[in-house]
C-alpha positions in Angstrom: 52.1 120.0 99.8 49.9 116.9 99.9 49.6 117.1 103.7 48.7 120.7 103.5 45.9 120.0 101.0 44.6 117.1 103.1 44.4 119.3 106.2 42.6 122.0 104.3 40.1 119.4 103.0 39.6 118.0 106.6 39.0 121.5 107.9 36.5 122.3 105.1 34.6 119.1 105.9 34.5 119.9 109.6 33.3 123.4 108.9 30.5 122.1 106.7 29.4 119.1 108.7 29.8 120.4 112.2 29.5 124.1 111.6 32.9 124.8 113.1 34.8 128.0 112.5 38.2 127.1 111.1 39.1 130.3 109.3 41.7 131.4 111.9 43.2 128.0 112.0 43.5 127.9 108.2 45.1 131.3 108.1 47.6 130.1 110.7 48.2 127.0 108.6 48.9 129.1 105.5 51.4 131.2 107.4 53.1 128.0 108.9 53.2 126.5 105.4 54.8 129.6 103.9 57.4 129.7 106.7 58.1 126.0 106.1 58.3 126.4 102.4 60.7 129.4 102.6 62.8 127.5 105.1 63.1 124.4 102.9 63.8 126.5 99.8 66.5 128.4 101.7 68.0 125.1 103.0 68.1 123.6 99.5 69.5 126.8 98.0 72.3 126.9 100.6 73.0 123.2 100.2 73.2 123.5 96.4 75.5 126.5 96.7 77.8 124.6 99.1 77.8 121.6 96.7 78.6 123.8 93.7 81.4 125.5 95.7 82.8 122.1 96.7 82.7 120.9 93.1 84.4 124.1 92.0 87.1 123.7 94.6 87.6 120.1 93.6 88.0 121.0 90.0 90.3 123.8 90.8 92.5 121.5 92.9 92.5 119.0 90.1 93.4 121.6 87.6 96.2 122.9 89.8 97.5 119.4 90.3 97.5 118.7 86.5 99.3 122.0 85.8 101.8 121.2 88.5 102.5 117.8 86.8 102.7 119.5 83.5 105.2 122.1 84.8 107.2 119.3 86.4 107.4 117.4 83.1 108.4 120.5 81.3 111.2 121.1 83.8 112.5 117.6 83.3 112.5 118.1 79.5 114.3 121.4 80.0 116.9 119.7 82.2 117.5 117.1 79.5 117.8 119.7 76.8 120.2 121.8 78.9 122.3 118.7 79.5 122.3 117.9 75.8 123.4 121.4 75.0 126.3 121.0 77.4 127.3 117.7 75.8 127.1 119.3 72.4 129.4 122.1 73.5 132.0 119.4 74.4 131.3 117.6 71.1 131.9 120.8 69.1 135.2 121.4 71.0 136.3 117.9 70.0 135.3 118.5 66.4 137.2 121.8 66.4 140.3 120.0 67.6 140.0 117.4 65.0 139.5 120.0 62.2 142.4 122.1 63.4 144.7 119.1 63.5 143.3 117.9 60.2 142.5 114.6 61.9 139.6 113.1 60.0 139.7 110.1 62.4 138.6 112.3 65.3 135.7 113.7 63.3 134.5 110.3 62.1 134.8 108.9 65.7 132.6 111.8 67.1 130.1 111.4 64.3 129.7 107.6 64.6 129.8 107.5 68.4 127.6 110.5 69.2 126.1 112.5 66.4 124.8 109.7 64.1 122.0 108.6 66.4 121.6 111.8 68.4 118.4 112.8 66.5 116.7 109.6 67.7 116.9 111.0 71.3 114.5 113.8 70.5 112.1 111.6 68.5 110.8 110.2 71.8 107.1 110.9 72.1 107.6 112.4 75.5 108.8 115.6 73.9 105.5 116.0 72.1 103.9 117.3 75.4 105.7 120.6 74.6 103.1 121.1 71.8 100.5 121.7 74.5 101.8 125.2 74.5 99.6 125.9 71.5 96.4 125.1 73.5 95.2 128.5 74.8 93.1 127.2 77.6 94.6 126.1 81.0 91.8 123.7 81.9 92.1 121.7 78.6 95.9 121.9 78.7 96.1 120.6 82.2 93.7 117.8 81.4 95.7 116.6 78.4 98.9 116.9 80.4 97.4 114.6 83.0 96.2 112.1 80.4 99.6 112.1 78.9 101.1 111.2 82.3 98.4 108.7 82.9 99.2 107.0 79.5 102.9 106.8 80.4 102.0 105.1 83.7 100.2 102.5 81.6 103.2 102.2 79.3 101.3 103.7 76.4 103.3 105.8 74.1 101.4 109.0 73.2 101.9 111.2 70.1 100.4 114.7 70.4 99.6 116.8 67.3 98.7 120.5 68.1 100.3 122.3 65.2 99.0 125.8 65.9 97.4 128.0 68.6 93.9 126.8 69.3 91.2 127.4 72.0 88.0 125.4 72.5 85.0 127.0 70.8 81.5 126.0 69.8 80.7 124.1 73.0 80.5 124.7 76.7 84.0 124.2 78.0 82.8 121.7 80.7 81.1 119.6 78.1 84.1 119.6 75.7 86.5 118.6 78.5 84.1 115.9 79.7 84.0 114.3 76.2 87.8 114.6 75.8 88.3 113.0 79.2 86.1 110.1 78.4 87.6 109.5 75.0 91.1 109.7 76.5 90.4 107.3 79.4 88.9 104.7 77.1 91.8 105.0 74.6 94.5 104.7 77.4 93.0 101.6 78.9 92.4 100.0 75.5 95.7 101.1 73.8 98.4 98.4 73.1 100.8 100.2 73.2 100.3 103.5 71.2 97.8 106.3 70.8 97.7 109.5 68.9 95.9 112.7 70.0 95.4 115.6 67.6 93.6 118.9 68.0 93.6 121.1 64.9 91.7 124.0 63.3 90.4 123.1 59.8 88.7 125.9 57.9 85.6 126.7 59.9 85.7 123.8 62.3 87.8 122.4 65.1 88.8 118.8 65.0 89.7 116.7 68.0 90.8 113.1 67.1 92.1 110.3 69.2 93.4 107.0 67.8 94.8 104.0 69.6 96.0 100.5 68.9 93.8 97.6 70.0 94.3 93.9 70.4 91.5 92.9 68.1 91.6 93.5 64.3 88.4 95.6 64.7 85.7 96.4 67.2 82.0 95.9 66.5 80.7 99.4 66.2 77.0 98.4 66.6 77.1 98.2 70.4 79.8 100.5 71.7 77.4 103.4 72.2 75.0 101.4 74.4 74.7 102.4 78.0 77.4 100.6 80.2 79.6 99.9 77.2 82.9 101.6 76.2 85.4 101.0 73.5 87.1 98.5 75.9 84.0 96.3 76.0 80.8 95.7 77.9 80.8 96.7 81.5 84.2 98.5 81.4 85.0 102.2 81.7 82.7 105.1 81.0 80.2 104.4 78.3 80.2 106.4 75.1 76.5 106.8 75.7 77.5 109.6 78.0 79.2 111.3 75.2 76.2 111.0 72.9 73.9 112.4 75.7 76.1 115.6 75.7 76.3 115.8 71.9 72.5 115.8 71.7 72.6 119.4 72.9 75.0 120.5 70.1 73.7 120.3 66.5 77.0 121.8 65.3 79.0 118.9 66.7 79.5 115.4 65.3 81.4 112.4 66.4 82.7 109.8 63.9 84.1 106.5 65.1 85.9 103.8 63.1 87.8 100.6 63.7 90.0 98.6 61.4 93.5 97.1 61.0 94.0 96.9 64.8 93.2 100.6 65.2 90.3 102.5 66.8 89.6 106.1 66.2 87.2 108.8 67.3 86.9 112.1 65.4 85.0 115.0 67.1 84.2 117.9 64.7 83.0 121.2 66.0 81.6 123.5 63.4 82.1 127.1 64.3 79.6 128.8 61.9 
């Protein structure tokens, strides 16, 4: 654009000073400029489309991978439950034998050796992932399943609370997932060794909260939202400033953060009305 205007100015100067006829040349220049402009615009449009398509394919592959991991985890849990059902069938047979023989010793032995602590087996937080069935959005479900697996790799025990069917509302899905991903990543890397994730519907709002144990008694809240800083400290992880930049576009959404008693918590509230 600048070069075009410079050439036009030079041609106007030559026409005025030397009485040269430059009209045809200027018309050709305009045509050439329009062709060049259309070509560049077309190239940028094609490049942008290809980039968007590439990003979509990447997100699709990531989502499919997360869903695959989620399905694999559910299959493992199903195998455990099926094995447990088989064991219980044998236990019931033994109990039946003890009752028929009126042998209280057999009953006591089965209870103390098997049944007494059997409920602890299903208190393991890994069974909480089944609660993701209440999330009626595949993208969010696969993301949380991936973060659940990521936490396990870091030896972080995760408790999930999704008590009823819920689907993200009140925000663009990509923005909500971005925020959830950032909060989860920060919590996983800072957690020692537990964290709790909850996603609930409360009256006219959705509440997503994430709480994790930390090494310090509390974190100074005055700086964690600065650029380049996360809940893990300066220069580590993805800064919460990214989250605030997204929330600036949503007056119906608020984020509350607190730290005390070796715990750190974020509460994201999305008002639906």
